[in-house]
LUMDRENKE-601300 format. One record per residue: residue number from 1; chain; x, y, z of N, C-alpha, C, CB in turn. Coordinates in Angstrom, 2 decimals. Each point is the difference from the previous one (the first is absolute). Glycine has a CB too. Example, Ala and Ser with C-alpha at 12.3 -4.5 7.8 and 13.67 -1.06 7.14 Angstrom:
LUMDRENKE-601300
PT     n   chain      n.px      n.py      n.pz     ca.px     ca.py     ca.pz      c.px      c.py      c.pz     cb.px     cb.py     cb.pz
PT     1       A     13.19     -5.69      7.80     -0.89      1.19      0.00      0.90      1.20      0.00     -1.89     -1.17      1.25
PT     2       A      1.54      2.22     -1.97      0.82      1.19      0.06     -0.77      1.09      0.73      1.18     -0.63     -2.15
***
This chain:
LUMDRENKE-601300
PT     n   chain      n.px      n.py      n.pz     ca.px     ca.py     ca.pz      c.px      c.py      c.pz     cb.px     cb.py     cb.pz
PT     1       A     39.54      5.82    -61.94      1.07      0.87     -0.62      1.43     -0.30      0.75     -1.87      1.95     -0.60
PT     2       A      2.89     -2.27     -0.28      1.12     -0.20      0.58      0.65      1.19      0.74      0.11     -1.69     -1.68
PT     3       A      0.77      1.61      2.55      0.75      1.08      0.46      1.35      0.31     -0.66     -1.16     -0.52      1.99
PT     4       A      1.38      1.62     -2.54      1.22      0.36     -0.63      0.81      1.17      0.79     -1.15     -0.74     -2.25
PT     5       A      2.37      0.72      1.98      0.83      1.12      0.68      1.33      0.17     -1.05     -0.83     -0.66      2.79
PT     6       A      1.16      2.01     -2.42      1.23      0.42     -0.83      1.22     -0.24      0.94     -1.28      1.86     -1.44
PT     7       A      2.35     -2.09      0.60      1.33     -0.18      0.64      0.97      0.87     -0.80     -0.49     -2.43      0.82
PT     8       A      1.08      3.39     -0.02      1.07      1.08     -0.47      1.17     -0.27      0.51     -1.45      1.67     -0.14
PT     9       A      2.55     -2.22     -0.58      1.14     -0.38      0.39      1.04      0.97     -0.70     -0.89     -2.41      0.42
PT    10       A      1.23      3.30      0.46      0.88      1.32     -0.62     -1.02      0.80     -0.67      2.30     -1.20     -0.52
PT    11       A     -1.88      1.17     -1.00     -1.10      0.68     -0.84     -0.67     -0.82     -0.85      1.14      1.87      0.05
PT    12       A     -1.00     -3.10      0.11     -0.81     -1.15     -0.83     -1.30     -0.47      0.71      2.25     -0.91     -0.90
PT    13       A     -3.15      0.61     -0.08     -1.24     -0.22      0.53     -0.50     -1.30     -0.59     -0.40      2.46      0.34
PT    14       A     -0.60     -3.21      0.58     -0.90     -1.09     -0.51     -1.28     -0.17      0.77      2.01     -1.13     -0.76
PT    15       A     -2.65      0.30      0.51     -1.45     -0.17      0.51      0.01     -1.56      0.15     -1.29      2.18     -1.26
PT    16       A      0.81     -2.44      2.61     -0.06     -1.44      0.27     -1.46     -0.40      0.70      2.75      0.00      0.28
PT    17       A     -3.15     -1.14     -0.33     -1.36     -0.48      0.41      0.21     -0.94      1.07     -1.02      0.26     -2.21
PT    18       A      0.41     -0.08      3.32     -0.04     -0.99      1.07     -0.71     -1.35     -0.38      0.00      1.96      1.57
PT    19       A      0.49     -3.03     -1.14     -0.49     -1.43     -0.46     -0.70     -0.41      1.32      1.99     -0.74     -1.83
PT    20       A     -2.76     -0.39      1.62     -0.97     -0.80      0.93      0.96     -0.98      0.68     -2.25      0.16     -1.51
PT    21       A      3.46     -0.62      0.97      0.71     -1.04      0.76      0.55      0.19      1.36      0.46     -0.58     -2.08
PT    22       A     -0.25      1.92      2.50      0.52      0.30      1.30     -0.94      1.01      0.47      2.42     -0.54     -0.45
PT    23       A     -3.69      0.38      0.87     -0.78      1.00      0.39      0.25      0.74      1.36     -1.44     -1.24     -1.40
PT    24       A      2.28      0.62      2.25      0.13      0.74      1.33      1.34      1.07     -0.29     -1.05     -2.28      1.69
PT    25       A      2.02      1.54     -2.68      1.11      0.91     -0.23     -0.61      1.20     -0.89      1.89     -1.98      0.15
PT    26       A     -2.55      1.74     -1.10     -0.66      0.88     -0.96     -0.60      1.23      0.72     -0.50     -2.00     -1.48
PT    27       A     -0.43      1.57      2.50     -0.99      0.90      1.01      0.90      0.82      0.68     -1.81     -1.68      0.48
PT    28       A      2.89      1.15      0.24      1.00      0.82      0.74      0.80      1.03     -0.79      0.14     -1.92      1.42
PT    29       A      0.21      1.53     -2.64      0.68      0.86     -0.87     -0.88      1.24     -0.43      1.34     -2.04     -0.76
PT    30       A     -2.54      1.52      0.34     -1.04      1.11     -0.40     -0.21      0.82      1.04     -1.13     -1.32     -1.47
PT    31       A      0.97      0.90      2.74     -0.36      0.99      1.14      1.15      1.05      0.36     -1.48     -1.91      0.98
PT    32       A      2.64      1.54     -1.50      1.20      0.71      0.30      0.25      1.01     -0.95      0.87     -1.85      1.02
PT    33       A     -1.54      1.79     -2.02     -0.01      0.95     -1.09     -0.58      1.51      0.30     -0.23     -2.15     -1.39
PT    34       A      0.70      3.21      0.85      1.28      0.13     -0.68      1.16     -0.10      0.95     -1.09      1.39     -1.67
PT    35       A      2.19     -1.64      1.00      1.22     -0.08      0.92      1.34      0.20     -0.94     -1.30     -1.73      1.78
PT    36       A      2.27      2.33     -0.97      1.31      0.41     -0.55      1.01     -0.83      0.69     -0.71      2.37     -0.49
PT    37       A      1.55     -3.07     -0.51      0.98     -0.80      0.50      1.32      0.23     -0.81     -1.77     -1.66      0.77
PT    38       A      2.52      0.56     -0.90      1.21      0.04     -0.76      0.08     -1.43     -0.66      1.20      1.79      1.61
PT    39       A     -0.33     -1.81     -2.60      0.28     -1.30     -0.60      1.43     -0.25      0.12     -1.87      0.16     -1.56
PT    40       A      2.20     -1.50      1.51      1.39     -0.35     -0.30     -0.10     -1.07     -0.84      0.96      0.74      2.01
PT    41       A      0.07     -1.16     -2.58      0.13     -1.17     -1.05      0.50     -1.22      0.65      0.49      1.56     -1.84
PT    42       A     -1.22     -2.60      1.42      0.46     -1.29      0.59      0.98     -0.44     -0.95     -2.11     -0.65      1.17
PT    43       A      3.54      0.92     -0.95      1.10     -0.25     -1.14      0.31     -1.45     -0.02      1.11      2.27      0.28
PT    44       A     -1.30     -3.14      0.58      0.12     -1.41     -0.20     -1.03     -0.85     -0.56      1.29      0.36      1.66
PT    45       A     -2.59      0.21     -1.34     -1.04     -0.93     -0.47     -0.30      0.15     -1.39     -0.94      0.02      2.13
PT    46       A      1.18      1.20     -2.83     -0.20      0.16     -1.54     -0.65      1.20     -0.03     -0.19     -2.33     -0.74
PT    47       A     -0.87      2.29     -0.17     -0.95      1.23     -0.28     -1.15      0.17      0.97      0.51     -0.29     -2.39
PT    48       A     -0.03      0.95      3.56     -0.96      0.14      1.16      0.52      1.25      0.75     -0.56     -2.60      0.24
PT    49       A     -0.58      3.54      0.00      0.15      0.99      0.82     -0.74     -0.07      1.43      0.37      1.16     -2.17
PT    50       A      0.28     -0.70      3.11     -0.84     -0.18      1.41     -0.35      1.42      0.59      1.30     -2.29      0.64
PT    51       A     -2.54      2.19     -0.07     -0.39      1.39      0.45     -0.49     -0.56      1.58     -0.89      1.42     -2.70
PT    52       A      1.34     -0.54      3.58     -0.26     -0.02      1.41     -1.52      0.29      0.26      2.43      0.76      0.47
PT    53       A     -3.22     -1.54      0.29     -1.26      0.32      0.24     -0.15      0.19      1.58     -0.74     -1.26     -2.18
PT    54       A     -0.49      2.00      2.54     -0.13      0.32      1.43     -0.87     -0.92      0.73      0.37      2.27     -0.55
PT    55       A     -0.67     -3.48      0.10     -0.63     -0.98      0.69      0.36     -1.40      0.02     -1.47      1.44     -0.34
PT    56       A      1.14     -2.25      1.17      0.24     -1.38     -0.05     -1.31     -0.93     -0.35      1.90      0.57      1.70
PT    57       A     -1.81     -1.55     -2.47     -1.03     -0.84     -0.30      0.51     -1.58     -0.07     -1.14      2.08     -1.27
PT    58       A      0.34     -2.94      1.85      0.52     -1.40     -0.13      0.05     -0.48     -1.46     -0.95     -0.49      2.28
PT    59       A      1.80     -0.47     -2.63      0.02     -0.26     -1.28     -1.36     -0.88     -0.60      2.67      0.18      0.41
PT    60       A     -3.07      0.05     -1.56     -1.10     -0.54     -0.73      0.39     -0.59     -1.20     -1.35      1.54      0.92
PT    61       A      0.83     -2.74     -1.27      0.07     -0.48     -1.49      1.59      0.24     -0.35     -2.70      0.72     -0.77
PT    62       A      3.62     -1.14      1.42      1.46      0.32     -0.38      0.51     -0.77     -1.30      0.46      0.38      2.54
PT    63       A      0.35      0.18     -3.30      0.54     -0.74     -1.25      1.44      0.41     -0.06     -2.25     -0.02     -1.38
PT    64       A      3.02     -0.89      0.70      1.41      0.36     -0.38     -0.02      0.42     -1.51      1.06     -1.70      1.76
PT    65       A     -1.99      1.10     -2.60     -0.03      0.26     -1.28     -0.73      1.27     -0.45      0.24     -2.33     -0.11
PT    66       A      0.40      3.39     -0.17     -0.66      1.16     -0.19      0.34      0.54     -1.59      0.11      0.49      2.79
PT    67       A     -1.05      0.35     -3.34      0.03      0.35     -1.37      0.41      1.56      0.10     -1.88     -1.88     -0.87
PT    68       A      2.36      2.35     -0.32      0.33      1.39     -0.18     -1.43      0.71      0.08      2.26     -0.44     -1.51
PT    69       A     -2.16      1.39      2.43     -1.19      0.89      0.16     -0.85     -0.31      1.47     -0.17      0.05     -2.83
PT    70       A      0.70     -1.28      3.25     -0.56     -0.41      1.40      0.38      1.06      1.07      0.22     -2.52     -0.60
PT    71       A     -1.02      2.65      1.57      0.47      1.02      1.32     -0.28     -1.15      1.16     -0.87      2.90     -0.89
PT    72       A      1.69     -3.12      1.57     -0.03     -0.86      1.19      0.35      0.80      1.21      0.61     -1.97     -1.35
PT    73       A     -1.13      1.31      2.42      0.41      0.39      1.50      0.92     -0.93      0.49     -2.12      0.98      0.53
PT    74       A      3.29     -0.42      0.12      0.76     -0.91      0.71     -0.08      0.41      1.45      1.48     -0.48     -1.96
PT    75       A     -2.03     -0.48      2.97     -0.26      0.30      1.05      1.05      0.12      1.01     -1.86     -0.81     -0.76
PT    76       A      3.04      0.00      0.42      1.17      0.24      1.02      0.72      1.27      0.09      0.30     -2.20     -0.32
PT    77       A     -0.57      3.05     -0.80      0.71      1.24     -0.09     -1.08      1.24     -0.26      2.18     -1.38     -0.96
PT    78       A     -3.41      1.02      1.13     -1.17      0.86     -0.35      0.14      0.73     -1.31     -0.38      0.28      2.39
PT    79       A      0.63     -0.84     -3.43      0.32      0.58     -1.31     -1.04     -0.40     -1.08      2.44     -0.04      0.65
PT    80       A     -2.52      0.98     -1.56     -0.68     -0.22     -1.29      1.19     -0.47     -0.93     -2.00      1.86      0.36
PT    81       A      1.77     -2.90     -1.22      1.01     -0.34     -0.76     -0.68      0.16     -1.54      1.25     -1.64      1.98
PT    82       A     -0.79      2.49     -2.90     -0.46     -0.01     -1.27      0.96     -0.48     -0.85     -1.39      1.68      0.46
PT    83       A      0.82     -2.75     -1.19      0.76     -0.86     -0.90     -0.09      0.51     -1.47     -0.43     -1.98      1.57
PT    84       A      1.46      2.73     -1.92     -0.04      0.55     -1.30      0.67     -0.75     -1.26     -0.08      2.00      1.41
PT    85       A      0.84     -2.99     -0.89      0.87     -0.87     -1.06      0.18     -1.41      0.67      1.42      2.14     -1.02
PT    86       A     -0.55     -2.83      0.32      0.29     -1.33      0.39      0.61      0.05      1.42      0.33     -0.73     -2.44
PT    87       A     -0.95     -0.01      3.30      0.59     -0.15      1.50     -0.53     -1.24      0.62      0.12      2.50      0.38
PT    88       A      0.61     -2.81      0.50     -0.21     -1.16      0.98      0.14      0.65      1.47      1.02     -1.92     -1.73
PT    89       A     -2.25      2.07      2.22      0.00      0.54      1.28      0.77     -0.79      0.99     -2.09      0.94     -0.55
PT    90       A      2.70     -0.27      1.66      0.58     -0.84      1.01     -0.96     -0.81      0.96      1.82      1.65     -0.17
PT    91       A     -3.07     -1.20      0.09     -0.73     -0.70      1.01     -1.59      0.11     -0.68      1.82      0.66      2.31
PT    92       A     -2.67     -1.27     -1.55     -1.40     -0.01     -0.44     -0.61      1.41      0.12     -0.21     -2.45      0.71
PT    93       A     -0.58      2.76     -1.54     -0.75      1.37      0.04     -1.49     -0.28     -0.23      2.04      1.33     -0.94
PT    94       A     -2.90     -0.51      1.67     -1.37      0.03     -0.32     -0.22      0.95     -1.18     -0.59     -0.54      2.39
PT    95       A      0.22      0.14     -3.60     -0.33      0.85     -0.98     -1.30      0.45      0.12      1.51     -0.99     -1.31
PT    96       A     -1.65      2.35      1.49     -1.22      0.52      0.27     -0.56      1.08     -1.01      0.63     -0.57      2.31
PT    97       A      0.25      1.01     -3.30     -0.19      0.97     -1.08      0.78     -0.31     -1.39     -0.34      1.68      1.93
PT    98       A     -0.07     -1.04     -2.92      0.56     -0.16     -1.33      0.15      1.30     -0.89     -1.02     -2.26      0.19
PT    99       A      2.06      2.72     -0.64     -0.02      1.10     -0.91     -0.71     -0.36     -1.21      2.04      0.82      0.88
PT   100       A     -2.77      0.23     -1.05     -1.08     -0.11     -1.20      0.37      0.90     -1.25     -1.90     -0.39      1.79
PT   101       A      2.60      1.56     -1.42      0.47      1.00     -0.88      1.13      0.42      0.44     -1.95      0.61     -0.63
PT   102       A      3.06     -0.28     -0.27      1.30      0.66      0.46      1.03     -1.05      0.36     -1.27      1.98      0.90
PT   103       A      1.15     -3.34     -1.18      1.02     -0.77      0.49      1.49      0.36     -0.54     -1.86     -1.74      0.23
PT   104       A      1.66      2.23     -1.73      1.53      0.49     -0.51      0.38      1.10      0.88     -0.30     -0.53     -2.52
PT   105       A     -0.31      1.44      2.96      0.38      1.13      0.82      0.63     -0.62      1.40     -1.99      1.61     -1.14
PT   106       A      1.45     -2.61      1.70      0.39     -0.61      1.18      1.62     -0.70     -0.24     -2.84     -0.44      0.61
PT   107       A      2.78     -0.24     -1.99      1.22     -0.52     -0.43      1.13      1.15     -0.16     -1.39     -1.89     -1.14
PT   108       A      0.98      3.00      0.62      0.82      0.92      0.06      0.40      0.73      1.34     -0.84      0.03     -2.16
PT   109       A     -0.20      0.01      3.26      0.43      0.52      1.22      0.84     -1.13      0.64     -2.05      1.59      0.23
PT   110       A      2.05     -2.69     -0.56      0.87     -1.11      0.59      1.47      0.24     -0.60     -2.08     -1.81      0.19
PT   111       A      2.09      2.22     -1.38      1.56      0.24     -0.47      0.49      1.30      0.66     -0.32     -1.13     -2.41
PT   112       A     -0.66      2.31      2.54      0.41      1.03      1.01      0.53     -0.33      1.32     -1.56      1.10     -1.06
PT   113       A      0.94     -2.16      1.71      0.22     -0.46      1.32      1.35     -0.55      0.08     -2.37     -0.45      0.34
PT   114       A      2.73     -0.21     -1.30      1.24     -0.64     -0.19      1.18      0.81      0.33     -1.07     -1.25     -1.65
PT   115       A      1.00      2.74      1.07      0.82      0.95      0.05     -0.10      0.75      1.36     -0.10      0.03     -2.49
PT   116       A     -0.74     -0.17      3.18     -0.43      0.74      1.35     -0.07     -0.72      1.08     -1.16      1.32     -1.10
PT   117       A      1.16     -0.68      2.29     -0.20     -0.75      1.34     -1.42     -0.41      0.09      1.80      1.30      1.18
PT   118       A     -2.54     -0.02     -1.36     -1.31     -0.22      0.33     -0.83      1.14     -0.92      0.64     -1.04      2.58
PT   119       A     -2.00      0.86     -2.58     -0.66      1.00     -0.98     -1.28      0.22      0.91      0.96     -0.84     -2.62
PT   120       A     -1.41      1.95      2.52     -1.56      0.21      0.86     -0.97     -0.76     -1.09      0.36      2.76      1.36
PT   121       A     -1.29     -3.32     -0.45     -1.31     -0.59     -0.40     -1.14      0.59      0.40      1.02     -1.81      0.01
PT   122       A     -2.15      2.11     -0.73     -1.10      0.48      0.31     -1.10     -1.18     -0.50      1.01      2.61     -0.13
PT   123       A     -2.02     -2.96      1.13     -1.00     -1.12     -0.20     -1.29      0.84      0.31      1.52     -2.26      0.74
PT   124       A     -2.52      2.16     -1.78     -1.19      0.78      0.24     -1.07     -0.91     -0.58      1.10      2.39     -0.09
PT   125       A     -2.56     -2.19      0.59     -1.09     -0.59     -0.73     -0.01      0.70     -1.31     -1.35     -0.57      2.06
PT   126       A      1.06     -0.19     -3.13     -0.23      0.63     -1.26     -1.24      1.19      0.26      0.81     -2.43     -1.40
PT   127       A     -0.66      3.71      0.90     -1.01      0.90      0.25     -1.63     -0.57     -0.45      2.09      1.88     -0.36
PT   128       A     -2.07     -2.61     -0.66     -1.35     -0.27     -0.21     -0.60     -1.34      0.94      0.46      1.09     -2.54
PT   129       A      0.42     -1.41      3.30     -0.57     -1.27      0.96     -0.67      0.75      1.16      1.98     -1.88     -0.50
PT   130       A     -3.03      1.14      0.92     -0.78      0.23      1.24      0.86     -0.62      1.22     -2.38     -0.08     -1.34
PT   131       A      2.45      0.92      2.28      0.79     -0.57      1.17     -1.17     -1.04      0.69      1.78      2.38      0.48
PT   132       A     -1.28     -3.70     -0.08     -1.00     -0.87      0.61      0.64     -0.20      1.25     -0.98     -1.15     -2.02
***
């Protein structure tokens, strides 16, 4: 069974699923849940929001070509990068998850972020998921 988690950015919600491409990053992320952080907008990269994470992991399966809905880890800054629109990342990211429901909500959250300095973020295992 896949591991899913909720993302709440301000008042907007989405569900994402961990991928197998970066298992160490995905595992460290899952073990850190639930967590509270904040999001800022990557104003120069395009449709990307950035969330600070409380762990460090080495890069795995890094890519520059990301798609809308991908969630990557940028080890140099210990950040989750949620790509909600057209974007060209500034560096390679380890894509470890993907939004599976609520991507339009994350797009709206990105617009909200453009008007703010930062917005609170909550990341939690989906209530129906068993902790492994």
